[in-house]
Each structure stands twice: as structure tokens, then as C-alpha cells.
N, C-alpha and C positions, 0 to 999 in steps of 0.2 A: 602713526609712529616709525621713525625710521630704526631701520635692523641691521645689526651683522648678521651675517650667516656665519657659524663656524661649521665649515664642512661646504665641500663640493661634489658630493657623489650622490647616491642613487634616491636617499633620504632627504637629501638637501633640494635637489632639483622638484621633487614632488610638490615640496613646502614652496619652494619660490613660484611651481605652477599654480597653487593654490593662492599665493598672497599676491600674485601679479595679475591676476585673471578678475574678469567681468568687472572692472574699475576700482579695485580695492584702494584705501585710501593708505592703507599702513604698507610700507613699499621698504624693501632691502635697498642698502644704498652699500653696504660693506660683505665682499665675500672674505675668510678666512680659507687656507689652504696650504698644508706641508708643501706640496708641488705648485710650484709658480705658473706651470703651463696651464696646469687645472686652474687655480685662482682667474689666473686672466679668459680663459674660455670660459667659466662661468659669469663673469662679469661683463664679458662681450654677450653671450647670449641673454641675458637679461638687463642689459642697460644699464650696470650698475656703475656709478661715479667712483668707488675706490676698491682697490684687493689688496692683499698682503697676507704675505706667509710669519708674519708674527701673530701668536694670539693674543698677546697684549699690546699691541699696537691697534690691531682691529676692534678689540671692546672700548680701548680707553679714548677712541677717535671722538673728537668733540663733538660730532654731530649725530653719533649714533647714541639712542635713549634707551633700544632695548637689545638684548643678547640672545640669540634662537642654536640653541646647542644640536649639531646633526652630525655628531663627532661619534667615533669608535667606543665601546662603551667603558676604554679604559681612561678615556679623557675628559667625560663629563666632570668628574671632580675637580681637577685644577681648572677646568674651565667657568666651575661656579665660583669658585675661590677668586679668581679674576674679577669674576662678575662682584662678586660680593664687595670687594676690595675697590672696585671704582663705583658702587654702587648703581650699576645699573641692574634693570630687570631681567630677570632671564627665564626663559623658555626652554627645557631638556625634552630629546626623544625618549622615548622609552626605552630599556628600563632606565631609571633612577639612577641608580648604582647596582654593579657588579655582586654587590652585600647588602645586607642591613646595614653594616656600620657603617659602610660608603655612604649610602642614601642619608642614613642619620645623618651623618656629618653636613651634607649637602644643604638637609633641611636647616640646620642648626645656621648656616653662613647665613640664607637667607633671610632667615625671622631675625637674626642679630643685627643684621645691615641693615634691616628696616626695606627691604627690598621685594618685589612681586613673585614667585617663585609657579611657575607654570607646569604643568606635567602633562607633555604631548601624549595624551594617550587618544590617539585619533579614533580606535575603535569603539570609543565610548560615548562619541558624536556621531556614527552613523546615522543618516536619517529613520532606518528601520526599528535603531535600539532607543532615540531620542523619543519615536511614537511608542514604544513599547513600554518605555520609562513612565511614560505617562499613563498609560493604563494598569502600569504594577503602582503607581503612588496612588490613585485614584481608588485601589481595592477590586479590581476589574477580575483579578484569578487569587484575592484572598490571601494568606498566608504565605509565603512561597518558603516552598519543603525542600525543593533542590534546583540547582543550575548548573546546566551543561553545556561548557563552549570548547568549540572545538577548531583548531587550525591547523592546516596541514598543505605542506607543498614541496618540490623537491628539493630546497634548500635553498639559502639566501646568496646575496649576488657578490658580497665583496670576501676576500683573503682572511681579514680579521675576524670574522663571525665565525670562522672553523678555528680559530687560535685559542683554547680555554683560557689560556692566561690573558687576554686583552679583551675576550668578551664576557666572562666569567661562569661561560659554561657552554652548553648548547641549546638543543629545542627549548628547553624548559625556559633558561633565561629569557631568548630570543621572543619566542611564541606564548609561551605559558605567562607571562606577564601581562599579556593582551587577555587572555583566559581568565585569568584569576579576578581581575579589575571589573570583565564586563560581570561576573558570577556578584562580586561585592555588592555593586551597583543594585542587582536585581534583591540579592538577598537584605540590607541594608547596610550601610557603612557602619551605620552607631553600633551594628552587631559584630562583638569581638569571634574573629579569629581563633580556635581552642588549639588545633592539633591536625596532621596531615598525614596523610599514607601514600606511598607513590612507588612507583615500577619505573625504572629506566634504563633502557640499555642503547648500545651503539649497535646497531644490525648490519648498517650498510657499507656507511664511509670509514674510513682507514684514520679517526682521528681520534683524541682524547675525550672529548665530550660524548654527550648523548645524543643519538639524532634521532628518539622515539621515546613517549613518555606519557604515561597516563596518572593521573592523580586526584585524591580525594580530600577536600580540606572542610573540617566538619566545624561549625558555628555555635555559638553560645545558647543560640534557640533550638538548636537542633536540626537546622537546616545543613544541607550537605551543598560544595560548590566541587563541580567536576570540572576536570581540564582534560583535553586530548590534544598533544602537540607530535608533529614529527616532522624530518626533514628527509621521510621516507616514501612520503606520497606522491604515487605519479599521475600527471593530468592537468595538473598544474594547481592552484591556490583554493581551497576550501576551506570557508569561512562558514558555521553554523552553530546556533545558540539554541537552546530550547530551556526553558522555566516551566516547572509544574508548580501550582499552587492549591491550595485548599479547594478552590472554586474555580481552578480552571488553568490552560496551558499558553505557551505563547511557543510558537516555532518561527525561527530566522533564518535565513540562507541569504549572505550578504555577497557570496563571491563564487565563482564559478558557475553555478547555475541561475542567471539572474533575470532569465526571460528574453535573453539575445542569445541566440544560436546563429550558428554561420556554415556551410561547409565553401570549401574551395578546393581545387586541385594543386592549387600554390601556384597555377602558372603565371598569376597577374605580379606575382614580386616577392620580398620578404619584409615586409611590413610588421610592424610593432601590432601584437594581439591583445594583449593585457598580463598584468603583471606576473611572473611566474609561469606564464604561458610555454608548454615545451615544445608544440608544435606550432608552424603557420599554413597546415595543409592539414586535409580530413575535416570532420566535424571541430569547429571552434568555438568560444564563448567568448567572445569581447566584452566587455563595459562600455556604458554609456559615457559616464564620466566619471573616471575611477577615484580622482582627487575629492569628489560629492560622496560616491558610493562610500568610500574609505573614512569619510567623516571629517576631511582638513580643513572645508569652508566653515562648517559650524563650530569647528574646536576652534580655530582662529579668531573666529568673530566672538565667540564665550571670551577668550584667553584677554583679547584687546579693550571688551566692553568691559570685562571686568576691574582691569587697571585704570580706564578712564572712570568706572563707578566706583573703586575704591572698596572691592568686596572680593571673594574667594570665587574663583571658577571653578567647575563640574570637578576638574580635576587638579589636584595640588601635590606640592613636594610630599607633604605628609602623607597623602595617596600611596604616590611612590614609592614612601620608605614600607610602609604597611607591607606594599604587592613584594617587596624584596624580603622582609621579613617571613611570608607565606613561601618565596621560594626557596629562602632559607632551609626551612624546614624539610621542603620538598628534596632536595639535594640529600639532606642527612637520610631521609626516610629512605631514598632508594639506595641508599648506602646501607645502613643497619634492617631493612625489611622490616620494619617496626611505625606504629604512629609514633610521630613526632610534634613537642609543643611548638606551637608559635610564638618564639619570644621577641618580645615586644616591649624594649624596655619605654617609649613613652605610648601609652594609650589614650587616646582621648574621646573613645565613644561611652558606650553604656557597658557599664558593670556585670558582670557575666548572670548574675544573679536575678538583673533585671530584665532579663531577656527568656525566662522559663514557660516553658511551655503552659499555656491555656487553654483547657477543654473548651468546647462546646456546649452551652449548658442547653437543655430541652425544656426544664422548668425546675422549680428549686428543689427539689428532689432527684432528677435525673441528668446525666449525660446525655448527648445526643451520638452513635456513633455512626447510622445512616439512615438514609430514608429513601423509597424508592416508591415510583407506580407501577402496580402488578399487569399484567394483559388485560385481568377485567376490569381496572381501572380504580382499586381498592390502591391505598396508600399503606405501604408498610412502615415502620418505625422500629428499628434498633438501637434500645437504650442500655444503659448501663445506670445502676442505682450508684449515688455518691456515699451512701451511710456502708452499705453490704458488698459496694460492687459485683451484687449478683447484673448477670446479662439479659434482658427481656426482648420481646417483641410484642409489638401493638399493629393491629390491624383498624384503618380505619375504612369503612365499609363505603364505595362510591356509592353517590344517590342516582 
């Protein structure tokens, strides 16, 4: 498909590298930037046919089939409005909106226009994450009880990120959107998020928004999603996920410590090391293929294949809306210091009562609490009687 790239900055270049590498058939033909010099440079760098300083002109161009939004957060909504008006499919970088209200309007716009809306949540497409989701869906770790996601680094690249009005917040809106959606996938998107408890503070940078936050999201089935986000972490970008289930555990380390380590005195020059790397001397942690490790190729393959097959992608505008609703509750909780409800005007998953916890039965009379093999080979069972609630233990003697 022929793509109009809206934006010419850091993320737009990451997207372009992914789309134009390894003989990809979907190609960018148009770039929009508010700065003509940046637009022309981007077009020259990627051999694009067209560039423009008019968003309307770029989207409405007759050869453009799909719009890719890589703009500051405050421009997402207007870009979707124009795409919907022109009946052009649209892909939007994270977060979908600054608030759930903005995200809901964008969701309504694409659905009313009958166009495709893909939410570009790249960290839900990394090779490690996709492989781990196969294991989760197969039941390898049982019912997910706790999903923890951490993204921390020294802070974003562009000035608008640091402007609370333009971005919609600080580390929570920038990084929390990743972490929340990762946990939602692990716990199950059909499980309703109920409430959020969040601590946030501005610890280092002279800005109005938070630069550090930790939050808990409680789901209808009792599972907990935990996010840790910071613009105060020194040493690069740290991306880690942990998932604990009734039958197992998964640990993922996606960035910073990836198995590629290098020491240099720096005499060889000042080359690029990796995203958010703070130094090019000493021990460094380069990344073999950043776009691949961050999920971009898998993400775009899913998006364009979904358009061709007329199906939903793994990450939709609806997902972006739910994430924004959870983040709204996180911002409110950080202010009130109490659990705050997740307000979802439009919920399309299971009703909370359907997600009630079901205890594991040992037999018709007892629930199983725990079983373990003792040093002598005996099997100990801890059981709870269903009627009386009495807790007992039984020993199965080793033969």
C-alpha cells in the first residue's frame, strides 16, 4: 500500500526504516511536516515522491491509500478527523489520545467512516513478546495473576514531550501506555480493568508533568497489572516484563541487556549506539536490529495484512481507547492518593461477574490449596473442605 507519513521526526524515521527495509512492498510515498526543510530532507533520505507542509494535502493526495500518524500527541485527533473525512485507512502511534475522551472520538471517527484504524503499540509486537503470548494462550503458565511491565530511560527526544499540554502528561502517558497494554495482553483483553492506584512525582526535571510513576491496575478476575515508568533512569532504555501465573512464570528483557555488550575508549568516533544510550564510551549495550527488537516489522506486517484480509489487527483503536481510560484513572489516583475507577463508556469485553475466580478442585469434596513432594519422596496435599471450609493435610506415602 502507498503511505502518507505524517511527521518527520524520531519515530517517523524508525517507522520508515522498518517499512523500507528488506524489500517491503508497502511504501511511503508522501511525508508531511510543518517544517518544509524537514519534509524535504525526509523525502530525500527515503526517496519519496512527494512532501508537503499541509496535512490536508498530504492525506488527500490521490495516490495515498493509508495514513501513518507519527505526530505529537496533540495532533493525533485532527489527523484522524481528516483521514476519516478522506476515507483513508489510518495507523496511529501510541498513545492514541491524550485522554480517553480524545481516544473515544478517534475510535468513533474511524468506525463511522468505515475505515481501518490500527494502534501502533510496537512493544506488543516484539519477537519475545509474541512468543511469550503463545505460551500464555496455550496455558503454559496457567491463569495469569500478576503482569509487571517496566520502561525507564533518561527522557524523550523532542521538546513537545516535556510540554504537559501538548503531550497530555509525562512518563505515564509516554511510557505507561506501553506497559498497560502489555499487561492487558497477558491478563486477557476480555477481562475488564476495574480500578487503579498510582503514585507519581516530578523528581528531577523542571517540568509540570510527572517524570516517575508506579501504578497498579486491578482487573475483574483479581489479576494485577503493574507499571513502572520513569524519565529519571540513567544508563539507557530499560524494557522488562514479568508475568506470574498459577502454573509458571515468564521474564522478558527486551532492551538494554540484550546479550550484546561492548567496551570502547571512544577513540573510534561518536557513532550511534542505541536508542536513549547516554554514552559512547565504556561498557555499551548496542542492539543488533533496533526496529526488529522493538517490534516494528511484525507490527506493520500485522497491520497491512489485516487490511488485506479485512480483519482487525492485534492492536486496534479500541485498545488505544481502553489504555487511555486506564491512564486517566492513573492520573486521577496520583492526585487523590486513592484507588480510582476506570471509566469506560464503551466496554466490549466480558462482564465482571463472568471473570469471577474459580478455585481448583481436588475432588467433589475438597479444593486443592497446595501439593508438594517431601524430601523422603512422600506427597503432601493441603486441602480445603468445600462445605465446612476446614483446611487439612494428607500424606501420600512414597512406595
